[in-house]
N, C-alpha and C positions, 0 to 999 in steps of 0.2 A: 504494500500500500504506500503510495507517495505521501510525502509530508505536506501538510497544509502550510502554504506560504502566503505572505502578505500580497494582496492584489488590489487593483483599483476598485473604487466603489461602483464604477460603471459596470464592471464585469460581475460583481456580486449582485447588482440589481438585475442583470439579465438572467443570472442563475435562478434567482427567486421568482422572477416573472415566468420562467419556463416551468417552475414548480406550481404556479397558479396564484401567486401573491399579486395583489393589485395595489397601486399607489393610492394612499388615502389622503395624506396631507404632508406639509413640510413645516418644521419649526426651526428657524435659524438654518444651520447647516446640517440638520438631521432630517432624513426622509423616513416617513412612517408608511409601512406596508402591512396590509391585512389579508387574511384568507379565512373563509368560512371554515369552521371546525378547529381553528387554532385560536386559543383564548387570548393570548398576548400578542400585541402587534410587534413587528420587527422594526427596530430603530437602527437605520443604517446611516453612519456618519459619512459625510462627503469628504473623505480623505483621499489623497493620491494613492496611498498604500494603507489599507485597513489592516490593523494588527491581527496576528493569529488568534489571540485570546478573544477578540471581538467576533471573528469569523466562527470560532467554536461556540460562543454564546448564541450567535444567530442560528447556527445549526441545531443547537439544543432547543431553543425556543420554537423553531420551525418543525421540530421532530423529524429532522432529515438525517439520514445516515451519511457517513463519510463516503461510502460507495456511491450513493445517489448524487452527492455533491460533486465528486470527481467526474461522474458520468455527464452531468449537466454542464460542468465547467469545460469539458472537452467539446461540447456543442457550441459554446460561445465563441 
């Protein structure tokens, strides 16, 4: 399994949009994405490189496995 590395927020947005998340709103430099069935919204910071710990927290909140993340990331 490859390591999770920091990537641009634009790529992360595309990954979660492929998973079915939709843009809800923006507060400052944070984008809020929601999906029916997921209780907490995803808060994606608009960083050039989103840190690994933020990506892991987003995956946990979205209930997405590492395998699914890398599969969707390869499509972006």
